[in-house]
Kinemage of the C-alpha trace (Angstrom):
@kinemage 1
@onewidth
@group {chain A} dominant
@subgroup {mainchain}
@vectorlist {calphas} color= white
{ca unk a 1} P 0.003 0.020 -0.084
{ca unk a 2} L 1.171 3.812 -1.108
{ca unk a 3} L 1.197 6.192 2.068
{ca unk a 4} L -0.684 9.377 1.002
{ca unk a 5} L 0.900 11.691 -1.254
{ca unk a 6} L 2.480 8.670 -2.646
{ca unk a 7} L 5.249 8.772 -0.318
{ca unk a 8} L 6.129 5.554 0.828
{ca unk a 9} L 5.241 1.963 -0.792
{ca unk a 10} L 4.504 -0.391 2.223
{ca unk a 11} L 5.258 -3.252 -0.400
{ca unk a 12} L 7.860 -5.736 0.462
{ca unk a 13} L 9.685 -8.242 -1.492
{ca unk a 14} L 8.160 -11.440 -0.032
{ca unk a 15} L 4.606 -9.781 -0.987
{ca unk a 16} L 5.447 -9.670 -4.565
{ca unk a 17} L 7.020 -12.668 -5.825
{ca unk a 18} L 5.249 -14.958 -7.475
{ca unk a 19} L 7.709 -18.088 -6.620
{ca unk a 20} L 5.406 -20.513 -9.028
{ca unk a 21} L 7.177 -18.418 -11.898
{ca unk a 22} L 10.868 -19.935 -11.028
{ca unk a 23} L 12.079 -21.386 -13.715
{ca unk a 24} L 15.791 -23.053 -13.721
{ca unk a 25} L 16.353 -23.143 -17.365
{ca unk a 26} L 16.051 -19.614 -16.839
{ca unk a 27} L 17.710 -16.292 -14.913
{ca unk a 28} L 14.758 -15.564 -12.254
{ca unk a 29} L 15.205 -11.557 -12.026
{ca unk a 30} L 13.526 -9.916 -8.616
{ca unk a 31} L 13.378 -6.128 -9.094
{ca unk a 32} L 13.063 -4.806 -5.662
{ca unk a 33} L 14.900 -1.206 -3.952
{ca unk a 34} L 16.829 -1.406 -0.823
{ca unk a 35} L 14.755 -2.155 2.180
{ca unk a 36} L 12.184 -4.488 1.099
{ca unk a 37} L 13.097 -7.487 2.586
{ca unk a 38} L 14.971 -9.103 -0.301
{ca unk a 39} L 17.528 -10.939 2.327
{ca unk a 40} L 14.539 -11.872 4.387
{ca unk a 41} L 12.937 -13.334 1.132
{ca unk a 42} L 16.266 -15.229 0.405
{ca unk a 43} L 15.955 -16.995 3.709
{ca unk a 44} L 12.149 -17.790 4.437
{ca unk a 45} L 10.610 -17.224 1.115
{ca unk a 46} L 12.727 -18.930 -1.491
{ca unk a 47} L 14.332 -21.585 0.938
{ca unk a 48} L 10.740 -22.105 2.400
{ca unk a 49} L 9.677 -22.794 -1.096
{ca unk a 50} L 12.303 -25.504 -1.755
{ca unk a 51} L 12.462 -27.076 1.671
{ca unk a 52} L 14.608 -30.280 0.628
{ca unk a 53} L 17.354 -27.772 -0.449
{ca unk a 54} L 19.761 -27.619 2.576
{ca unk a 55} L 21.220 -24.173 3.197
{ca unk a 56} L 24.837 -25.423 3.012
{ca unk a 57} L 23.428 -25.822 -1.421
{ca unk a 58} L 23.166 -22.356 -1.175
{ca unk a 59} L 25.732 -20.058 -2.368
{ca unk a 60} L 24.263 -15.958 -1.727
{ca unk a 61} L 26.825 -13.751 -3.839
{ca unk a 62} L 26.624 -10.087 -3.079
{ca unk a 63} L 28.840 -7.260 -4.810
{ca unk a 64} L 30.601 -4.954 -1.734
{ca unk a 65} L 32.304 -6.990 0.807
{ca unk a 66} L 30.867 -4.242 2.824
{ca unk a 67} L 27.604 -6.286 2.862
{ca unk a 68} L 29.279 -9.576 3.492
{ca unk a 69} L 29.856 -7.645 6.606
{ca unk a 70} L 26.613 -6.858 7.559
{ca unk a 71} L 24.831 -9.236 6.055
{ca unk a 72} L 26.911 -11.908 7.922
{ca unk a 73} L 25.354 -10.636 11.164
{ca unk a 74} L 21.939 -11.964 10.066
{ca unk a 75} L 21.188 -15.709 11.184
{ca unk a 76} L 21.773 -18.788 9.040
{ca unk a 77} L 24.310 -16.661 7.068
{ca unk a 78} L 27.978 -17.143 7.159
{ca unk a 79} L 31.086 -15.617 5.442
{ca unk a 80} L 32.882 -17.483 2.795
{ca unk a 81} L 36.607 -17.737 2.841
{ca unk a 82} L 38.423 -18.832 -0.584
{ca unk a 83} L 40.694 -20.448 1.476
{ca unk a 84} L 37.726 -22.930 2.880
{ca unk a 85} L 38.821 -25.644 0.517
{ca unk a 86} L 36.637 -28.564 2.169
{ca unk a 87} L 33.412 -26.603 1.433
{ca unk a 88} L 34.369 -26.591 -2.417
{ca unk a 89} L 35.194 -29.901 -2.439
{ca unk a 90} L 31.824 -30.901 -0.906
{ca unk a 91} L 30.259 -28.224 -3.506
{ca unk a 92} L 32.544 -29.912 -6.374
{ca unk a 93} L 30.868 -33.262 -5.787
{ca unk a 94} L 33.654 -34.840 -3.792
{ca unk a 95} L 31.754 -35.369 -0.682
{ca unk a 96} L 28.135 -36.657 -0.368
{ca unk a 97} L 27.573 -34.825 3.196
{ca unk a 98} L 27.876 -31.592 3.803
{ca unk a 99} L 31.075 -30.450 5.736
{ca unk a 100} L 29.082 -28.029 8.186
{ca unk a 101} L 26.465 -28.679 10.355
{ca unk a 102} L 25.526 -25.000 11.295
{ca unk a 103} L 23.067 -25.428 8.353
{ca unk a 104} L 24.062 -21.565 7.357
{ca unk a 105} L 23.956 -19.974 3.575
{ca unk a 106} L 27.533 -19.077 2.519
{ca unk a 107} L 28.257 -15.488 1.378
{ca unk a 108} L 30.441 -14.128 -0.885
{ca unk a 109} L 31.270 -11.619 -3.315
{ca unk a 110} L 31.652 -12.096 -6.724
{ca unk a 111} L 35.370 -12.039 -7.171
{ca unk a 112} L 35.133 -15.146 -4.300
{ca unk a 113} L 32.913 -17.335 -7.223
{ca unk a 114} L 34.932 -15.801 -10.132
{ca unk a 115} L 38.233 -17.563 -7.977
{ca unk a 116} L 36.058 -21.068 -7.354
{ca unk a 117} L 35.073 -21.073 -11.087
{ca unk a 118} L 39.250 -20.249 -11.920
{ca unk a 119} L 41.220 -21.832 -9.848
{ca unk a 120} L 39.402 -24.453 -6.987
{ca unk a 121} L 38.544 -27.030 -9.761
{ca unk a 122} L 38.538 -31.136 -9.061
{ca unk a 123} L 39.552 -33.061 -11.992
{ca unk a 124} L 36.568 -35.641 -12.793
{ca unk a 125} L 33.922 -33.410 -11.367
{ca unk a 126} L 31.682 -30.398 -12.117
{ca unk a 127} L 32.572 -27.645 -10.008
{ca unk a 128} L 29.668 -26.219 -7.660
{ca unk a 129} L 27.499 -29.451 -9.044
{ca unk a 130} L 25.985 -29.711 -5.584
{ca unk a 131} L 24.858 -26.034 -5.088
{ca unk a 132} L 21.515 -25.897 -5.886
{ca unk a 133} L 20.393 -22.830 -5.158
{ca unk a 134} L 22.777 -19.743 -6.350
{ca unk a 135} L 21.410 -15.976 -5.505
{ca unk a 136} L 23.148 -12.878 -7.247
{ca unk a 137} L 22.941 -10.248 -5.051
{ca unk a 138} L 23.114 -6.654 -6.444
{ca unk a 139} L 23.251 -9.141 -10.502
{ca unk a 140} L 23.734 -5.945 -12.296
{ca unk a 141} L 27.198 -6.252 -11.125
{ca unk a 142} L 27.424 -9.027 -13.662
{ca unk a 143} L 27.988 -6.503 -16.322
{ca unk a 144} L 28.669 -3.064 -14.197
{ca unk a 145} L 32.285 -4.535 -12.245
{ca unk a 146} L 34.096 -6.520 -15.549
{ca unk a 147} L 37.225 -4.983 -13.674
{ca unk a 148} L 36.441 -7.968 -10.942
{ca unk a 149} L 38.849 -10.620 -11.849
{ca unk a 150} L 36.637 -13.257 -13.987
{ca unk a 151} L 33.078 -11.631 -14.325
{ca unk a 152} L 33.495 -12.591 -18.171
{ca unk a 153} L 33.827 -16.389 -17.451
{ca unk a 154} L 31.632 -16.164 -14.244
{ca unk a 155} L 28.930 -14.740 -17.179
{ca unk a 156} L 29.696 -17.942 -19.854
{ca unk a 157} L 29.431 -20.075 -16.573
{ca unk a 158} L 25.903 -19.022 -15.640
{ca unk a 159} L 25.245 -19.908 -19.327
{ca unk a 160} L 26.387 -22.849 -19.393
{ca unk a 161} L 24.662 -23.842 -16.090
{ca unk a 162} L 20.984 -22.436 -17.281
{ca unk a 163} L 21.434 -24.055 -20.657
{ca unk a 164} L 21.316 -27.888 -18.121
{ca unk a 165} L 18.604 -26.636 -15.749
{ca unk a 166} L 20.289 -28.532 -12.518
{ca unk a 167} L 20.026 -25.197 -10.023
{ca unk a 168} L 17.811 -22.145 -9.278
{ca unk a 169} L 19.673 -19.095 -10.361
{ca unk a 170} L 17.883 -15.708 -8.590
{ca unk a 171} L 19.260 -12.509 -9.728
{ca unk a 172} L 18.384 -9.579 -7.532
{ca unk a 173} L 18.870 -6.115 -8.463
{ca unk a 174} L 17.051 -2.780 -8.420
{ca unk a 175} L 18.040 -1.768 -11.980
{ca unk a 176} L 17.398 -4.582 -13.587
{ca unk a 177} L 18.068 -2.411 -16.795
{ca unk a 178} L 22.152 -3.372 -17.358
{ca unk a 179} L 20.445 -6.982 -17.353
{ca unk a 180} L 17.999 -6.718 -20.021
{ca unk a 181} L 20.800 -4.567 -22.056
{ca unk a 182} L 23.144 -7.280 -22.548
{ca unk a 183} L 20.471 -9.957 -22.771
{ca unk a 184} L 20.753 -10.264 -26.397
{ca unk a 185} L 24.364 -10.532 -26.268
{ca unk a 186} L 24.562 -12.978 -23.547
{ca unk a 187} L 22.472 -15.446 -24.698
{ca unk a 188} L 20.229 -15.919 -21.463
{ca unk a 189} L 16.615 -15.766 -20.837
{ca unk a 190} L 15.232 -14.158 -18.056
{ca unk a 191} L 11.780 -14.015 -16.001
{ca unk a 192} L 10.962 -11.469 -13.378
{ca unk a 193} L 9.482 -12.667 -10.400
{ca unk a 194} L 7.474 -9.764 -9.335
{ca unk a 195} L 5.785 -8.075 -11.688
{ca unk a 196} L 6.295 -4.736 -10.740
{ca unk a 197} L 9.425 -3.043 -9.005
{ca unk a 198} L 9.530 -3.003 -5.346
{ca unk a 199} L 10.090 0.771 -4.745
{ca unk a 200} L 10.099 1.497 -0.654
{ca unk a 201} L 12.093 4.658 -0.648
{ca unk a 202} L 12.358 8.572 -2.612
{ca unk a 203} L 13.534 11.448 -3.032
{ca unk a 204} L 11.527 15.097 -1.933
{ca unk a 205} L 13.972 16.504 -4.778
{ca unk a 206} L 15.723 15.860 -7.981
{ca unk a 207} L 18.404 18.372 -9.350
{ca unk a 208} L 20.521 17.846 -12.507
{ca unk a 209} L 23.359 19.263 -12.584
{ca unk a 210} L 27.219 19.305 -13.845
{ca unk a 211} L 30.579 18.406 -11.686
{ca unk a 212} L 31.694 21.805 -11.753
{ca unk a 213} L 28.747 23.329 -10.142
{ca unk a 214} L 28.155 20.669 -7.433
{ca unk a 215} L 31.004 22.704 -4.606
{ca unk a 216} L 28.430 25.711 -5.022
{ca unk a 217} L 25.442 23.975 -4.826
{ca unk a 218} L 26.451 21.968 -1.740
{ca unk a 219} L 27.761 25.021 -0.287
{ca unk a 220} L 24.973 27.424 -1.306
{ca unk a 221} L 21.856 25.747 -1.569
{ca unk a 222} L 21.271 22.051 0.022
{ca unk a 223} L 21.005 21.842 4.149
{ca unk a 224} L 22.205 18.899 6.039
{ca unk a 225} L 24.389 16.256 5.261
{ca unk a 226} L 25.445 14.999 2.129
{ca unk a 227} L 27.150 11.727 0.888
{ca unk a 228} L 28.770 12.504 -3.049
{ca unk a 229} L 29.670 8.920 -5.305
{ca unk a 230} L 32.369 10.943 -7.530
{ca unk a 231} L 34.015 8.736 -10.809
{ca unk a 232} L 37.503 8.739 -10.019
{ca unk a 233} L 39.692 9.354 -6.686
{ca unk a 234} L 40.708 12.438 -8.140
{ca unk a 235} L 37.261 13.666 -8.547
{ca unk a 236} L 36.545 12.674 -4.988
{ca unk a 237} L 39.884 14.984 -3.547
{ca unk a 238} L 39.179 17.444 -5.885
{ca unk a 239} L 35.458 18.230 -4.237
{ca unk a 240} L 37.218 18.460 -1.145
{ca unk a 241} L 38.920 20.997 -1.640
{ca unk a 242} L 36.356 23.047 -2.455
{ca unk a 243} L 34.081 21.713 0.086
{ca unk a 244} L 34.228 22.363 4.017
{ca unk a 245} L 33.837 19.741 6.277
{ca unk a 246} L 34.262 17.014 4.200
{ca unk a 247} L 35.779 13.412 3.651
{ca unk a 248} L 37.007 11.277 1.333
{ca unk a 249} L 36.470 7.275 1.742
{ca unk a 250} L 38.182 4.950 -1.025
{ca unk a 251} L 38.462 0.904 -1.528
{ca unk a 252} L 40.326 0.012 0.933
{ca unk a 253} L 42.552 -1.999 -2.200
{ca unk a 254} L 43.491 1.359 -3.204
{ca unk a 255} L 47.017 3.059 -2.213
{ca unk a 256} L 45.708 6.285 -0.742
{ca unk a 257} L 43.442 4.279 1.627
{ca unk a 258} L 44.068 5.340 4.821
{ca unk a 259} L 43.886 4.163 8.463
{ca unk a 260} L 41.032 6.491 9.184
{ca unk a 261} L 39.213 5.501 6.070
{ca unk a 262} L 39.397 2.135 7.932
{ca unk a 263} L 37.920 3.856 10.749
{ca unk a 264} L 35.293 5.791 9.393
{ca unk a 265} L 34.294 2.477 6.892
{ca unk a 266} L 34.255 0.165 9.981
{ca unk a 267} L 31.856 2.844 12.208
{ca unk a 268} L 29.560 2.462 8.920
{ca unk a 269} L 29.526 -0.835 8.578
{ca unk a 270} L 28.910 -1.389 12.072
{ca unk a 271} L 26.301 1.155 13.023
{ca unk a 272} L 24.616 2.203 9.641
{ca unk a 273} L 25.742 5.745 10.368
{ca unk a 274} L 27.966 8.470 9.245
{ca unk a 275} L 30.495 9.618 12.141
{ca unk a 276} L 30.111 13.261 12.870
{ca unk a 277} L 33.898 13.733 12.512
{ca unk a 278} L 37.227 12.677 11.756
{ca unk a 279} L 41.132 12.792 12.771
{ca unk a 280} L 43.084 15.138 9.580
{ca unk a 281} L 46.559 13.982 9.425
{ca unk a 282} L 47.352 16.378 11.603
{ca unk a 283} L 45.262 14.414 14.605
{ca unk a 284} L 43.140 17.458 14.985
{ca unk a 285} L 39.361 16.262 14.665
{ca unk a 286} L 37.329 17.933 12.214
{ca unk a 287} L 33.841 18.225 11.425
{ca unk a 288} L 32.288 15.833 8.461
{ca unk a 289} L 29.218 16.420 7.157
{ca unk a 290} L 29.919 15.109 3.197
{ca unk a 291} L 31.083 11.966 2.723
{ca unk a 292} L 33.037 12.009 -0.473
{ca unk a 293} L 33.308 8.395 -2.246
{ca unk a 294} L 33.776 6.347 -5.072
{ca unk a 295} L 31.354 3.050 -6.576
{ca unk a 296} L 32.958 1.323 -3.131
{ca unk a 297} L 29.901 2.712 -2.001
{ca unk a 298} L 27.673 2.003 -4.632
{ca unk a 299} L 26.179 -1.105 -2.630
{ca unk a 300} L 27.456 -2.431 0.198
{ca unk a 301} L 25.954 -0.316 3.793
{ca unk a 302} L 23.320 0.724 5.248
{ca unk a 303} L 22.870 4.380 6.383
{ca unk a 304} L 19.474 5.513 8.732
{ca unk a 305} L 17.690 8.176 9.062
{ca unk a 306} L 18.968 9.171 11.975
{ca unk a 307} L 22.180 9.557 10.364
{ca unk a 308} L 21.301 13.250 9.250
{ca unk a 309} L 21.650 12.599 5.701
{ca unk a 310} L 19.449 13.956 3.510
{ca unk a 311} L 21.002 14.396 0.180
{ca unk a 312} L 22.482 12.138 -2.314
{ca unk a 313} L 24.616 13.139 -4.884
{ca unk a 314} L 26.045 11.165 -7.544
{ca unk a 315} L 28.444 11.723 -10.309
{ca unk a 316} L 27.091 9.332 -12.875
{ca unk a 317} L 24.024 9.513 -15.082
{ca unk a 318} L 22.930 5.973 -15.325
{ca unk a 319} L 20.405 4.370 -14.081
{ca unk a 320} L 22.838 1.592 -11.948
{ca unk a 321} L 24.859 3.935 -9.870
{ca unk a 322} L 21.682 6.689 -9.224
{ca unk a 323} L 19.270 3.919 -8.277
{ca unk a 324} L 21.941 1.722 -6.151
{ca unk a 325} L 23.318 4.511 -4.483
{ca unk a 326} L 20.097 6.513 -3.578
{ca unk a 327} L 19.866 3.047 -1.791
{ca unk a 328} L 22.040 3.444 0.638
{ca unk a 329} L 19.803 5.263 2.099
{ca unk a 330} L 17.263 3.008 4.154
{ca unk a 331} L 14.420 6.344 4.264
{ca unk a 332} L 13.097 9.117 2.102
{ca unk a 333} L 15.920 11.415 1.066
{ca unk a 334} L 15.415 15.550 0.806
{ca unk a 335} L 17.301 15.827 -2.537
{ca unk a 336} L 19.174 13.353 -5.239
{ca unk a 337} L 21.298 15.126 -6.926
{ca unk a 338} L 22.714 13.798 -10.132
{ca unk a 339} L 25.406 15.446 -12.087
{ca unk a 340} L 27.280 15.195 -15.142
{ca unk a 341} L 30.725 14.378 -15.074
{ca unk a 342} L 33.775 13.493 -17.276
{ca unk a 343} L 34.428 9.880 -17.975
{ca unk a 344} L 36.902 8.276 -20.185
{ca unk a 345} L 35.008 6.386 -21.570
{ca unk a 346} L 32.052 8.310 -23.015
{ca unk a 347} L 34.910 9.540 -25.216
{ca unk a 348} L 35.152 6.681 -26.583
{ca unk a 349} L 32.356 6.610 -28.704
{ca unk a 350} L 29.511 3.129 -29.571
{ca unk a 351} L 26.304 2.766 -27.765
{ca unk a 352} L 26.799 1.083 -24.616
{ca unk a 353} L 24.995 1.546 -21.428
{ca unk a 354} L 26.535 4.040 -19.575
{ca unk a 355} L 27.217 6.347 -23.016
{ca unk a 356} L 23.045 5.872 -23.790
{ca unk a 357} L 22.673 7.435 -20.071
{ca unk a 358} L 24.690 10.108 -20.809
{ca unk a 359} L 23.316 10.790 -24.122
{ca unk a 360} L 19.601 10.822 -22.388
{ca unk a 361} L 21.223 12.635 -19.577
{ca unk a 362} L 22.153 15.535 -22.317
{ca unk a 363} L 19.344 15.469 -23.704
{ca unk a 364} L 17.137 15.978 -21.207
{ca unk a 365} L 18.965 18.678 -19.463
{ca unk a 366} L 18.763 20.276 -22.779
{ca unk a 367} L 15.222 20.325 -23.449
{ca unk a 368} L 15.169 17.567 -25.998
{ca unk a 369} L 13.660 14.469 -24.741
{ca unk a 370} L 12.498 12.866 -21.319
{ca unk a 371} L 13.585 9.704 -21.880
{ca unk a 372} L 16.396 9.717 -19.276
{ca unk a 373} L 13.595 10.895 -16.382
{ca unk a 374} L 11.458 8.353 -17.005
{ca unk a 375} L 14.395 5.685 -16.201
{ca unk a 376} L 14.743 7.000 -12.418
{ca unk a 377} L 11.650 8.638 -12.179
{ca unk a 378} L 10.259 5.683 -9.676
{ca unk a 379} L 12.355 6.305 -7.009
{ca unk a 380} L 11.480 10.494 -7.071
{ca unk a 381} L 8.354 11.564 -5.699
{ca unk a 382} L 7.472 14.258 -8.376
{ca unk a 383} L 6.578 15.064 -11.905
{ca unk a 384} L 9.211 16.050 -14.641
{ca unk a 385} L 7.899 19.593 -14.101
{ca unk a 386} L 9.624 19.862 -10.822
{ca unk a 387} L 12.637 18.612 -11.802
{ca unk a 388} L 15.667 21.298 -10.493
{ca unk a 389} L 18.383 21.916 -13.287
{ca unk a 390} L 21.600 23.915 -12.971
{ca unk a 391} L 24.423 24.629 -14.608
{ca unk a 392} L 26.741 27.839 -13.574
{ca unk a 393} L 29.539 29.006 -16.285
{ca unk a 394} L 32.511 30.275 -14.413
{ca unk a 395} L 31.385 34.566 -14.444
{ca unk a 396} L 28.245 33.582 -13.131
{ca unk a 397} L 29.840 30.955 -10.538
{ca unk a 398} L 31.884 33.491 -8.862
{ca unk a 399} L 29.055 36.303 -9.143
{ca unk a 400} L 26.746 33.995 -7.415
{ca unk a 401} L 29.678 33.450 -4.904
{ca unk a 402} L 30.198 37.368 -4.416
{ca unk a 403} L 26.626 38.017 -4.143
{ca unk a 404} L 26.132 35.025 -0.793
{ca unk a 405} L 28.819 36.243 0.762
{ca unk a 406} L 28.398 39.843 0.834
{ca unk a 407} L 24.638 40.298 0.519
{ca unk a 408} L 22.518 37.131 0.982
{ca unk a 409} L 20.739 38.029 4.459
{ca unk a 410} L 19.356 34.005 4.328
{ca unk a 411} L 15.740 35.191 4.654
{ca unk a 412} L 16.685 37.532 7.749
{ca unk a 413} L 14.597 41.011 7.612
{ca unk a 414} L 15.387 42.178 10.581
{ca unk a 415} L 16.772 46.284 11.073
{ca unk a 416} L 20.087 44.493 12.239
{ca unk a 417} L 20.371 41.977 9.020
{ca unk a 418} L 19.591 45.507 7.075
{ca unk a 419} L 22.800 47.175 8.621
{ca unk a 420} L 24.806 44.196 8.123
{ca unk a 421} L 23.559 42.727 4.716
{ca unk a 422} L 21.495 45.674 2.851
{ca unk a 423} L 22.843 47.918 0.096
{ca unk a 424} L 21.918 51.277 0.567
{ca unk a 425} L 24.430 54.500 0.568
{ca unk a 426} L 26.335 55.846 -1.799
{ca unk a 427} L 29.617 53.345 -0.814
{ca unk a 428} L 27.269 49.911 -0.777
{ca unk a 429} L 25.906 51.409 -4.064
{ca unk a 430} L 29.041 51.534 -5.822
{ca unk a 431} L 30.926 48.476 -4.387
{ca unk a 432} L 27.488 46.441 -5.972
{ca unk a 433} L 27.680 48.033 -8.931
{ca unk a 434} L 31.330 47.957 -9.456
{ca unk a 435} L 31.253 43.749 -8.945
{ca unk a 436} L 28.375 43.413 -11.402
{ca unk a 437} L 30.369 44.971 -14.018
{ca unk a 438} L 33.864 43.441 -12.817
{ca unk a 439} L 31.968 39.848 -13.484
{ca unk a 440} L 30.374 41.017 -16.816
{ca unk a 441} L 26.927 38.787 -15.818
{ca unk a 442} L 25.473 41.726 -18.413
{ca unk a 443} L 24.838 42.135 -21.395
{ca unk a 444} L 26.490 45.874 -22.933
{ca unk a 445} L 28.668 47.894 -21.916
{ca unk a 446} L 29.703 48.659 -18.500
{ca unk a 447} L 29.047 52.110 -18.135
{ca unk a 448} L 25.019 51.325 -19.345
{ca unk a 449} L 24.472 49.409 -16.411
{ca unk a 450} L 23.050 51.194 -13.792
{ca unk a 451} L 22.778 50.320 -10.205
{ca unk a 452} L 18.812 49.478 -11.174
{ca unk a 453} L 19.545 47.615 -13.701
{ca unk a 454} L 21.747 45.400 -11.778
{ca unk a 455} L 18.866 44.928 -9.466
{ca unk a 456} L 16.693 43.773 -11.743
{ca unk a 457} L 19.152 41.584 -13.320
{ca unk a 458} L 19.749 40.071 -9.947
{ca unk a 459} L 16.032 40.231 -9.244
{ca unk a 460} L 14.817 38.299 -13.194
{ca unk a 461} L 18.018 36.528 -14.672
{ca unk a 462} L 19.550 34.875 -11.262
{ca unk a 463} L 16.458 34.482 -9.451
{ca unk a 464} L 17.247 36.056 -6.348
{ca unk a 465} L 14.515 37.384 -3.958
{ca unk a 466} L 14.983 41.241 -3.467
{ca unk a 467} L 13.337 43.350 -0.783
{ca unk a 468} L 12.638 47.226 -0.722
{ca unk a 469} L 12.545 49.183 1.661
{ca unk a 470} L 13.649 52.843 3.789
{ca unk a 471} L 16.243 53.022 7.215
{ca unk a 472} L 17.499 55.338 9.040
{ca unk a 473} L 21.173 55.303 10.060
{ca unk a 474} L 22.565 58.240 12.111
{ca unk a 475} L 19.960 61.000 11.218
{ca unk a 476} L 20.113 59.370 7.625
{ca unk a 477} L 17.009 58.082 5.807
{ca unk a 478} L 18.368 55.686 2.916
{ca unk a 479} L 16.113 53.340 0.522
{ca unk a 480} L 17.539 49.824 0.579
{ca unk a 481} L 17.872 46.984 -1.278
{ca unk a 482} L 17.742 43.118 0.849
{ca unk a 483} L 19.192 40.444 -1.016
{ca unk a 484} L 16.933 37.795 1.291
{ca unk a 485} L 16.414 34.709 -0.713
{ca unk a 486} L 17.014 32.291 -3.734
{ca unk a 487} L 14.258 30.412 -5.923
{ca unk a 488} L 16.249 28.089 -8.342
{ca unk a 489} L 13.361 27.254 -10.752
{ca unk a 490} L 13.122 31.554 -11.460
{ca unk a 491} L 16.738 31.238 -12.815
{ca unk a 492} L 16.872 32.033 -16.207
{ca unk a 493} L 20.609 32.709 -16.520
{ca unk a 494} L 21.026 29.767 -18.597
{ca unk a 495} L 19.753 31.395 -21.785
{ca unk a 496} L 20.354 34.782 -21.170
{ca unk a 497} L 24.131 33.618 -21.041
{ca unk a 498} L 23.834 32.668 -24.623
{ca unk a 499} L 22.726 36.482 -25.414
{ca unk a 500} L 25.606 37.855 -23.351
{ca unk a 501} L 28.056 35.497 -24.768
{ca unk a 502} L 26.949 37.013 -28.069
{ca unk a 503} L 27.083 40.721 -28.003
């Protein structure tokens, strides 16, 4: 059922899946978002429907070591290690009896199962012949994370296993498009076990922007704590330099991974929260309001509402990364920000999954198509006309920084606010006019730009709200202009800029 206003869908996987559709000759897809009980369904729904399958005969494959750390805390799930040779020999048919009597499902990552297929075979025996059910959590990983050794071989092994029909293979994901995109070349038939995707959480507001605009958006517009997923480690550190109270967390396999990153990582896994601070290289405690990471956190961790994370920023434009990263927050978030970012593979041509979404996103930003929005609208709690698009030019960006730092009162209209931020008197009016001319954001020769024209530009083109009134200071009465707030929806600078640059 839906909550009034369409905010929350309370339906769970166990209520949506039709177990009767399971087909051992097909890749069985469960399309479901985070927090919808996928793991519970595996333990109770799936295994409960096959009572003759021993838990030792079930492999639970997931994408991130963080996921394993969290999921292995659940009852009847235990970690698998590639050093555990005995259980692999059992799966390969060298033993008739389960090695372990703990009746637990073994959870592993995609690298682990690829390692089993590559290096843990036994001559004369079929690898994983005794595995009766294999569940691929975040199954989009099969095509999205080809940097993992053995992923191409895993694709082939799954296809060959389905040809024999002697085991049940289930894939769970919130983003099935990439599976269906490559399905024809993979040569595998799929069947959806639930008719409609199960989505539990949404974003109240969607922003579409570019990487260069992010510091302005985060520092000046978004309220509350923020998590950001960048394309590269270099991008992470570039943003950190421009965003106060920010911390970078990357993969622990990266050479730049630090002990403090490990502490933050373990805190997130253990508490499903982001710590309030971190210790910098000088041993000083710093605030942590913005967590900047890479795809290492695309899956694998949960963040709860008590964390105070209000904003999720994704520097990828494809559905997979957007939906998966937003899904780290197990609650409705305030703002989802998608930022177009330079990705090297996008310049190599072709029409692969990621490139297609890049083109759709750019078309959406320029108003040529709504295809991109249609792909991700199920996690957004408003219609397409409510999307906020913001791309700042360099001169515009700097001028906004100037206004926000010197004149914006952030809603305050008291006498104190007017004295501090109001534009009145010859000196203040001259300073404001000089800066407007200096930044070259208005068309026309500088001598033709007057104070009143500049104020009108700030209101009608940039989207600021300006109050007018009179105030007495030291016995003299002035007419003041007070820049009170900013409304993205009234920003018309993108169109205006074309006129500026052509003049």
